[in-house]
N, C-alpha and C positions, 0 to 999 in steps of 0.2 A: 308736180309730186316728186319728191326726192326718192331715189331708189335706195333700197337697203343693201349696203355694201360693207357694213361693219357688224361685228358680233362680239359679245362679251361671254366669256366662259368663267364662271366663278369656280375657283379651285383652291380656296383657302382653308377648307375644313380639315380637321385633325384625323379623320378616318379611324375613330376609336373602335368601330365595329370590326376592324380587321387587325387589331393589335394581337400579337406583337409584330406582324409583318409590316405594319405602317409606322413603327417606331422611328425608322430612319428613311423609309421610302414613302413618297406621296401615294395616297390611295389611287390617284388618277394614273399612276404609272404601273399599277398591277396589270399584268398581261392577260389578254384574252387570246389564247393560242399563241400568236407571235407578235402581237402589237399591243402597246399599252392602251388602256381604256380611252385616254384623252385623245389619242390619235384617231380613233373611230369618230369621235365627236367633231374634230377639226375637219376630217375628210367629208363628213356630212355637210358642214358649212361651206367648204370649198365647192363641192358638187352643186350646191344651191346658188352659187354665184357670189359668195362673200369674198371680199378682197383683203380685208384687214381684220385680224382677230386680236382682242386684248384679253389676256388671261389674268384674272385677279387671284394673286397668290398670297401665301402666308409664310410663316417660318418653315424651314425644312422642306422647301419646294424647289430647291435648285435643280433637282434631277429633271424636272419638266423643261426648264430652260436648256439644260445640256442636251436633252433628247432632240430638240428641234434646232439646235445650233450645229454649226459645221464642226466635224471632228477630223482634222487634217491627218493626225497620226493613223487613225483607223482607215481612212481613205487611201493613204499611201500604202499601208500594209496590204489592203485588199487588191490594190492595183499591182503591186509587186508580185503577188501570188496568183495573178490572173483570175481573180474571182470577180469577174465583170458583172454578173447578175446581182451579187450581194452589194457591190459598189453602187450599182444603179439604185438599189433599194435604199441604201443609206443616203445617197445624194437626193433622192426624191423626197425624203422626209424634210430635209433642210429647205427644199424649194417649194414646199406645199403652198405656202401663203405667207404674207407679212404678219409676223406675230410680235406683239408688244406685251409688256408686263407692268402691272401696278400692284403694290402690296396693300392688303387690308390689314392695318396695324392692330386692330382689335376685332375679336370675333363677335360682331354685333348683329349678325343675321344676314340673310340673303339680300334683303332690301339695301342694307348698308354696303354690301359687296358691290351691288350694281351701281350705287351712288359713287363709289370710289373711282369708277371708270368715266365719270361725267365729262372730264376735260378732254378725254380722247374722243368721245362721241360727239361733243359739241351740240349743234342743233339738228343733227341728222336722225332719222328713224334708225333703229338698230335691232338686231336679234340677240336673244339670250339663249344659250344652250347649257343646261346643267351638266357638270362634268361626271356625274354618276348615273346618267341615263343614256343608254345606248338603244337605238331603235333600228331594227332591221326592216328595210322596206325597199320595194322596187324603185319608187321615186322617193328621193330623200324627203323626210317629213318637213324639214325647213323649206324645201322647194314647194311642197304642197301648200304650206302656209303663206309663202310669198305670193303665190298665185291669188290667194284670197286678199292679201294686203293690196296687191296691185289693182284689184277690182274695187275694194272698199276704201282704200287710203286711210285705214284706221288700225288700231292695235289688234293683234290676233293672238290668241292663247290656245295651245294644244291641250285637248282634254280627251279623256277616255272613260267610258262607263265602268265603275268598279262595284264589287260586292257591297251591298248596303252595310254589312257588318264591319267593313273596313274603311268606311267613309271618313271616320274620325282621324285616320292617318294622313289625310290629304287636305290641301286646299280645294274647295269645290266651288262650282259656279251654278247660277240659275239664270234663266233668261227666256226670251221669246224665240221659239223655234222658227227658223227660216226654211231649212230643209233637213234631210237626214243627218247632215254633217255640221251644219252651221246654226249657231244661236247668237242672237243679239243679247249681250250680257246685261243683266240688271243687278245681280248680286254676286259677291265673292266672299267666301268665309274660310278662314284658315282653321283647319282641323276642328270642325264643329263636334262638340260632345253630345249635344241634344238638338233635335229637330233640324237635321241638315237640309238645305234647300233643294238638293238633288244628289244624285250619285255620279255626276260628271266631275271627275277629278282632274286637276291641273297636273300636266305630265312633263314638266321640265323643258318646254320649248315655248318661246315668246317672241313676238315681233312688237316692239313698243315705240311710241312716239316720244320725242325728247321731253315733252311736258312732264313726264314721270319724275324727272330729276328734281324739279321744284317741289313736288309733293314729298319725295323721299327726304328732302332737306328738313321738313318740319313734321313728318309723321311721327306719332308717338310709338314707343315700344309696344308690341302686342304679345302674342302667345310666346311663352318662354322668355319673356323680357327682351326679345330681339326686335329689330326693325324688320317687320314682315313685308315682303314685296306684295303679298296678297292684299294687305290693308291699303297700301298705296294705290294698287290697281283699282280698288273699290272707289277711292276718291277720283281717280282718273275717269272711271266709267260713269261717274255722276256728272261729269262736265263734257265728255265727248263719247261718241259711240265706240264700243269695243266688242269684238266678236270672239266666240270660242269655236274651235274647229276640231271635230272628231277625225283624227288622222287615219290613214291606211298604213299599217305596219305592226310589227311585234316589238313590244317594249321589254327591255331587261333593266331592272333596277340593280345595277352592279355595285351600288353602295351597300347592298345587303349580301350576306354570304350565299343565300339560296339563289338570288338573282345572278350573282357572279358565276356560280357553278353552272346554272342553266345556260348562260351565255357561252361559257367555255365549251360545254358539251355540244351545243347546237351549232356554234360557229366552227368547231372542229369537224363536225359532220358535213359541213359545206366546203371544207378546205380541199383544194385539189391535191395538196401534198399528203395529207394524212387521213382523209375521210374514209377510204376503203379499209385500211388496216385498223383504224380506230373503231369503225363500226363492227368489224369482226371481233375485236377485243371486247366491246361492250356486250355483244350477243353471247359470247362464250362466258364472260363474267356473270351475266345475269342468269344464264342457264345453270352455272355452278352454284350460284347463290340460291336459286330456287330449289335445286336438288338438295342442297344442304338443309334448307329450311323444312323441306318435306320429310326429311329423314332425321 
């Protein structure tokens, strides 16, 4: 059984929900407290044992490459000013993991973005971490999933129960329950408008076998006229076992404004540097707001 040591992070989207901020800045570089979103994703991968990451980019994404590249001028400046702690932070970003890049030349969907990385992955199993999903957990979610993969030697998809009223916003799965966290997948449907098979929604973390690439090569466009990864996963589930895993952790959809704001507030409240003063500010602000509304 091949170990999972490679990960794909799709980051080619335009980030239109955050315009005008994302007109010149990739949405993956929007900071949560003091780190860009994509760095949280890569740190999860590294803590899970991933050794090589390929980021699928598009136009105007150069800032991502610059962030993880070495910045000699900045490092010299910090060293000359004896800012050793900041220098260590900057250097640690460069040394996180081996990062590679490939461009998705056309916006043809998530499935197509994954297919663009096929030459880098080769015949190895691999992980996929969506660049707009941050999950806070004691044990990295990808590590939790790898434990399942190492036991089953089959594809694993992270899922979470969602409100039935919101099921049509997600890809969802249905399958045979094995235990409270694990299902053997029988059906996957992308954004079902009627009769959803379950409320177990796919949540941006995957471990996949390389057979998915042959399917992505021929799968037809689905919802939105795009190459949907969910459609390809259904074909894969028809020919080999595939499991869904209800992970332990709290998810933030930082591709939405509300999710981004929630992540910013809650991560700030956990920050050693600003948590105490920020909490005091929030309490005072909410007291004043409540008083104003009452009067």
